[in-house]
C-alpha positions as CSV (number, residue, x, y, z in Angstrom):
1,X,96.6,117.8,60.1
2,X,99.8,119.1,61.6
3,X,97.9,121.9,63.3
4,X,95.4,119.4,64.7
5,X,98.1,117.2,66.1
6,X,99.8,120.2,67.7
7,X,96.5,121.2,69.3
8,X,95.9,117.7,70.7
9,X,99.5,117.6,72.0
10,X,99.0,121.0,73.6
11,X,95.8,119.9,75.3
12,X,97.5,116.7,76.7
13,X,100.4,118.8,78.0
14,X,98.1,121.3,79.6
15,X,96.1,118.6,81.3
16,X,99.2,116.9,82.5
17,X,100.5,120.2,84.0
18,X,97.2,120.8,85.6
19,X,97.2,117.4,87.3
20,X,100.8,117.9,88.4
21,X,100.0,121.3,89.8
22,X,97.2,119.8,91.9
23,X,99.4,117.1,93.4
24,X,100.8,118.2,96.8
25,X,104.5,117.9,97.2
26,X,104.7,118.8,100.9
27,X,103.1,117.1,103.9
28,X,101.4,120.2,105.1
29,X,99.8,120.8,101.7
30,X,98.8,117.1,101.4
31,X,97.0,117.1,104.7
32,X,95.7,120.7,104.7
33,X,92.1,120.7,105.8
34,X,92.4,117.3,107.5
35,X,94.7,118.0,110.5
36,X,98.0,119.7,111.3
37,X,101.2,117.9,110.3
38,X,103.9,118.5,112.9
39,X,107.4,117.6,113.8
40,X,109.5,117.7,117.0
41,X,112.6,119.9,116.5
42,X,115.9,119.8,118.4
43,X,118.2,122.7,119.4
44,X,120.2,122.6,116.2
45,X,117.0,123.0,114.1
46,X,115.7,125.7,116.4
47,X,118.9,127.8,116.1
48,X,119.5,127.0,112.4
49,X,122.7,125.2,113.1
50,X,121.2,122.2,111.2
51,X,120.4,124.3,108.2
52,X,119.1,121.4,106.0
53,X,116.9,120.1,108.8
54,X,115.5,123.5,109.5
55,X,114.7,123.9,105.8
56,X,112.8,120.7,105.8
57,X,110.8,121.8,108.8
58,X,109.9,125.1,107.3
59,X,108.9,123.6,103.9
60,X,107.0,120.5,105.0
61,X,105.3,121.1,108.3
62,X,102.7,123.5,109.7
63,X,103.1,122.6,113.4
64,X,106.1,122.1,115.7
65,X,106.8,120.6,119.1
66,X,110.0,121.1,121.1
67,X,112.0,117.9,121.6
68,X,113.7,119.1,124.8
69,X,113.9,122.9,124.8
70,X,110.9,123.4,127.1
71,X,111.4,120.5,129.5
72,X,112.0,121.5,133.1
73,X,115.7,120.6,133.3
74,X,116.4,123.0,130.4
75,X,114.1,125.8,131.0
76,X,114.2,125.9,134.9
77,X,117.5,124.2,135.8
78,X,117.8,125.8,139.3
79,X,115.5,127.2,141.9
80,X,114.6,130.8,141.0
81,X,116.6,130.6,137.7
82,X,114.9,130.2,134.3
83,X,116.7,130.0,131.0
84,X,114.3,131.0,128.1
85,X,117.0,131.4,125.5
86,X,116.2,128.3,123.4
87,X,112.5,128.3,124.2
88,X,112.2,131.9,123.0
89,X,113.9,130.9,119.7
90,X,111.6,128.0,119.3
91,X,108.5,130.1,119.6
92,X,110.0,132.8,117.4
93,X,110.6,130.1,114.7
94,X,107.1,128.9,114.8
95,X,105.7,132.4,114.6
96,X,108.0,133.3,111.7
97,X,106.7,130.3,109.7
98,X,103.0,130.7,110.8
99,X,102.9,127.4,112.5
100,X,100.7,125.8,115.1
101,X,103.0,125.8,118.2
102,X,102.9,123.1,120.9
103,X,104.5,123.4,124.3
104,X,106.0,120.2,125.7
105,X,105.8,119.8,128.7
106,X,105.0,121.2,132.1
107,X,104.7,118.3,134.6
108,X,106.5,115.0,134.0
109,X,108.3,112.4,136.1
110,X,111.5,112.6,134.0
111,X,114.0,115.3,133.1
112,X,113.1,117.2,136.2
113,X,116.1,118.6,138.3
114,X,116.5,117.0,141.7
115,X,116.1,120.4,143.5
116,X,112.4,120.5,142.5
117,X,111.6,117.7,145.0
118,X,114.2,118.5,147.7
119,X,114.6,121.0,150.4
120,X,117.9,122.7,151.3
121,X,119.1,119.7,153.2
122,X,118.4,117.2,150.4
123,X,115.3,115.7,152.0
124,X,112.0,115.4,150.3
125,X,110.2,118.8,150.1
126,X,106.8,119.0,151.8
127,X,103.5,119.0,149.9
128,X,102.8,122.7,150.2
129,X,106.2,123.7,148.9
130,X,106.1,121.3,145.9
131,X,102.7,122.8,145.0
132,X,104.2,126.2,145.3
133,X,107.0,125.2,143.0
134,X,104.7,123.7,140.4
135,X,102.5,126.8,140.5
136,X,105.5,129.1,140.0
137,X,106.8,127.0,137.1
138,X,103.5,126.8,135.3
139,X,102.5,130.4,135.7
140,X,106.0,131.6,134.7
141,X,106.5,129.4,131.6
142,X,102.9,129.4,130.3
143,X,102.5,133.1,131.2
144,X,105.6,134.0,129.2
145,X,104.1,132.5,126.0
146,X,100.5,133.4,126.6
147,X,98.7,133.9,123.3
148,X,101.7,132.5,121.4
149,X,101.7,128.8,122.2
150,X,98.4,127.3,121.1
151,X,98.6,123.9,122.8
152,X,100.4,122.6,126.0
153,X,101.2,119.1,127.0
154,X,100.4,119.9,130.7
155,X,100.9,116.5,132.2
156,X,103.0,113.9,130.4
157,X,103.0,110.1,131.0
158,X,101.2,109.9,134.3
159,X,100.1,106.3,133.9
160,X,101.6,102.8,134.3
161,X,101.0,100.1,131.7
162,X,98.1,98.7,133.8
163,X,96.4,102.0,133.7
164,X,97.1,103.0,137.4
165,X,98.7,106.3,138.3
166,X,102.5,106.2,138.1
167,X,104.1,106.5,141.5
168,X,106.1,109.6,140.6
169,X,107.4,112.1,143.1
170,X,104.6,114.4,142.2
171,X,102.1,111.7,143.3
172,X,104.2,110.7,146.4
173,X,104.5,114.2,147.8
174,X,101.3,115.9,146.6
175,X,98.9,113.0,146.0
176,X,96.9,112.1,142.9
177,X,95.3,115.6,142.9
178,X,98.6,117.0,141.5
179,X,97.1,116.5,138.1
180,X,94.0,118.7,138.9
181,X,96.2,121.5,140.2
182,X,98.5,121.3,137.1
183,X,95.6,121.6,134.7
184,X,93.8,124.2,136.7
185,X,96.9,126.5,136.9
186,X,97.8,126.0,133.3
187,X,94.3,127.1,132.3
188,X,94.5,130.1,134.6
189,X,97.9,131.1,133.1
190,X,96.5,131.1,129.6
191,X,92.7,130.5,129.3
192,X,92.8,130.4,125.5
193,X,95.3,127.6,124.9
194,X,94.5,123.9,124.5
195,X,95.1,121.6,127.5
196,X,96.6,118.3,126.5
197,X,97.2,115.0,128.2
198,X,100.0,113.0,126.5
199,X,101.1,109.4,127.0
200,X,102.4,106.3,125.2
201,X,100.9,102.9,124.6
202,X,97.4,104.1,124.9
203,X,96.6,101.4,122.3
204,X,97.2,99.0,125.2
205,X,93.5,98.4,126.4
206,X,94.4,98.5,130.1
207,X,96.4,101.7,129.8
208,X,93.8,103.2,127.5
209,X,91.1,102.5,130.1
210,X,93.3,104.2,132.7
211,X,93.6,107.2,130.5
212,X,89.9,107.4,129.9
213,X,89.2,107.2,133.6
214,X,91.8,109.9,134.3
215,X,90.3,112.2,131.7
216,X,86.8,111.7,133.1
217,X,88.0,112.6,136.6
218,X,89.6,115.7,135.3
219,X,86.4,116.6,133.5
220,X,84.4,116.0,136.6
221,X,86.6,118.5,138.4
222,X,85.9,121.2,135.8
223,X,89.1,120.6,133.7
224,X,88.4,121.0,130.0
225,X,90.9,118.7,128.3
226,X,91.0,119.6,124.6
227,X,93.3,116.9,123.3
228,X,94.6,113.5,124.3
229,X,97.9,112.8,122.8
230,X,98.7,109.3,121.6
231,X,102.4,109.3,121.3
232,X,102.7,106.8,118.5
233,X,106.1,105.2,119.3
234,X,105.1,102.3,117.2
235,X,106.6,99.1,115.8
236,X,106.2,97.4,112.5
237,X,103.7,94.9,113.9
238,X,102.1,96.9,116.7
239,X,99.7,98.4,117.0
240,X,97.6,97.1,114.2
241,X,95.6,99.6,112.1
242,X,92.4,98.3,113.7
243,X,93.8,98.8,117.2
244,X,94.9,102.3,116.3
245,X,91.4,103.1,115.0
246,X,89.7,101.7,118.1
247,X,92.0,103.8,120.3
248,X,91.1,107.0,118.4
249,X,87.4,106.2,118.7
250,X,87.5,105.4,122.4
251,X,89.3,108.6,123.2
252,X,87.1,110.7,121.0
253,X,84.1,109.5,122.8
254,X,85.3,111.6,125.7
255,X,84.4,114.7,123.7
256,X,88.1,115.5,123.1
257,X,90.3,115.7,120.0
258,X,93.0,113.1,119.4
259,X,96.6,113.9,118.4
260,X,99.4,111.6,117.4
261,X,102.1,113.4,119.1
262,X,105.4,111.6,118.8
263,X,105.2,109.3,115.8
264,X,108.0,107.1,114.7
265,X,108.1,103.5,113.5
266,X,110.8,101.2,114.9
267,X,112.1,98.7,112.3
268,X,114.7,97.2,114.5
269,X,114.4,93.9,116.4
270,X,112.3,94.1,119.5
271,X,113.9,93.7,123.0
272,X,112.3,92.7,126.3
273,X,109.7,95.3,127.4
274,X,110.1,97.0,124.0
275,X,106.5,98.1,124.0
276,X,107.4,100.7,126.6
277,X,108.6,104.2,125.8
278,X,110.0,105.0,129.2
279,X,113.2,106.9,128.7
280,X,114.8,105.3,131.7
281,X,114.7,101.8,130.2
282,X,118.0,100.4,128.8
283,X,119.3,97.2,127.4
284,X,122.9,95.9,126.9
285,X,124.3,96.4,123.5
286,X,124.1,93.3,121.2
287,X,125.0,93.2,117.4
288,X,121.9,91.1,116.8
289,X,119.9,94.1,117.9
290,X,121.6,96.4,115.4
291,X,121.2,94.5,112.1
292,X,121.1,97.6,109.7
293,X,124.3,99.4,110.8
294,X,125.3,99.8,107.1
295,X,121.9,100.8,105.8
296,X,118.3,99.8,105.5
297,X,117.5,97.0,102.9
298,X,115.1,97.9,100.2
299,X,112.6,95.3,101.4
300,X,112.5,97.0,104.8
301,X,112.2,100.4,103.2
302,X,109.1,99.2,101.3
303,X,107.6,97.6,104.5
304,X,108.1,100.8,106.4
305,X,106.4,102.8,103.6
306,X,103.4,100.5,103.7
307,X,103.2,100.7,107.4
308,X,103.2,104.5,107.4
309,X,100.6,104.6,104.7
310,X,98.3,102.2,106.6
311,X,98.5,104.4,109.7
312,X,97.9,107.6,107.9
313,X,94.8,106.1,106.2
314,X,93.4,105.5,109.7
315,X,94.2,109.1,110.7
316,X,92.5,110.4,107.6
317,X,89.4,108.2,108.1
318,X,88.9,109.9,111.4
319,X,90.0,113.4,110.5
320,X,87.0,115.0,112.1
321,X,88.4,114.1,115.6
322,X,92.1,114.4,114.8
323,X,93.9,117.5,115.9
324,X,97.4,116.8,114.5
325,X,99.9,114.2,113.6
326,X,103.5,115.0,114.8
327,X,106.6,113.1,113.8
328,X,109.2,112.8,116.6
329,X,112.2,114.0,114.7
330,X,113.1,115.2,111.2
331,X,115.7,112.7,109.9
332,X,116.7,109.3,111.0
333,X,119.9,110.8,112.4
334,X,117.8,112.9,114.9
335,X,115.8,110.0,116.3
336,X,116.0,109.1,120.0
337,X,115.7,105.5,118.9
338,X,119.3,105.5,117.8
339,X,120.3,105.3,121.5
340,X,117.2,103.8,123.1
341,X,116.8,101.3,124.6
342,X,120.1,100.1,123.1
343,X,123.0,102.6,123.0
344,X,124.4,103.2,119.6
345,X,121.9,101.4,117.4
346,X,121.3,102.7,113.8
347,X,117.5,103.3,113.6
348,X,115.4,104.3,110.6
349,X,112.0,105.3,112.0
350,X,111.3,108.6,110.2
351,X,110.5,110.0,106.7
352,X,113.9,111.4,105.8
353,X,117.2,109.5,105.9
354,X,120.5,110.6,107.3
355,X,121.4,112.4,104.1
356,X,118.2,114.6,104.4
357,X,116.6,112.7,101.5
358,X,112.9,111.7,101.6
359,X,112.5,108.0,101.9
360,X,109.8,105.8,100.2
361,X,107.8,106.2,103.4
362,X,107.5,110.0,102.6
363,X,106.0,109.3,99.2
364,X,103.7,106.7,100.7
365,X,102.3,109.3,103.3
366,X,101.8,111.8,100.5
367,X,100.0,109.2,98.4
368,X,97.8,108.2,101.3
369,X,96.6,111.8,101.5
370,X,95.8,111.9,97.8
371,X,93.9,108.6,97.9
372,X,92.0,109.6,101.1
373,X,90.6,112.9,100.0
């Protein structure tokens, strides 16, 4: 009888261990075979100065994006002068950990040095010269990492909220065709890498229609867009899961993959125009807009976890058209939302807290994968 009880206990323990062994404990394992799980990393994580953050990246993710390391102001700060120090370390990090590496970004209206659009006297540069500068930048940067970066955000945030083209200096000086040249030259510089278009608020029907029209124009001009990036700077009540699903379906109908490229969930009170993600937008500080300066209440933690799970269920449902889901930062301390649009706010939009501990939202995202497979 004692032997029989021992045998039954042994079988239960073995079965329990087998179930435990099959349960993923990392994001990249949980979503393996569905889509890449990525994260945007900052300079301290690239260099290893933030050792704990770097360790989380290496353990949990199979794709990386550079938060700022490859933006024009950092990689090409002066005419004829490139600084690849941090960008090289970024690519080396991704290769060391066998990751899918994203380049971000080549042509944007923001974080571009003034010299790019000016001649020696400070006046606006002419069209031919700006085209030449764009060509030089794209071929130099993309060419340096040819075969090493798998996917480039070629043009970033070219649209207004109503779906029309943003009146950036690129458009003012070159004209709307600047987009065609950017994509054409990026493809020539590395024919094997993915060409991405990346923007925020594509869940907004008017802006989504503008993006769809833009992609169709590019396709008609022979540009093979591989991925449309939906940034995913979301709020607790917007976009709804249904709206997120419709956005994915509408974009996938273009024959492209869809990526969630900059995911974070803002739990703080909304402010006027809060549905924008334009980095130039700012609001005066107000204590009412910073209610969780001493920590996030359990009730909000639970709501955040539920919200993350609901979104990941949508992503999993449409895994056949999803390329990757990338979080915009590792811990809450890294998030750009701590300072935007209100300076100094304490934000809690990510899966790890300021002490590098996984939040309930992390467990919810893992559980969503287990339930969805």
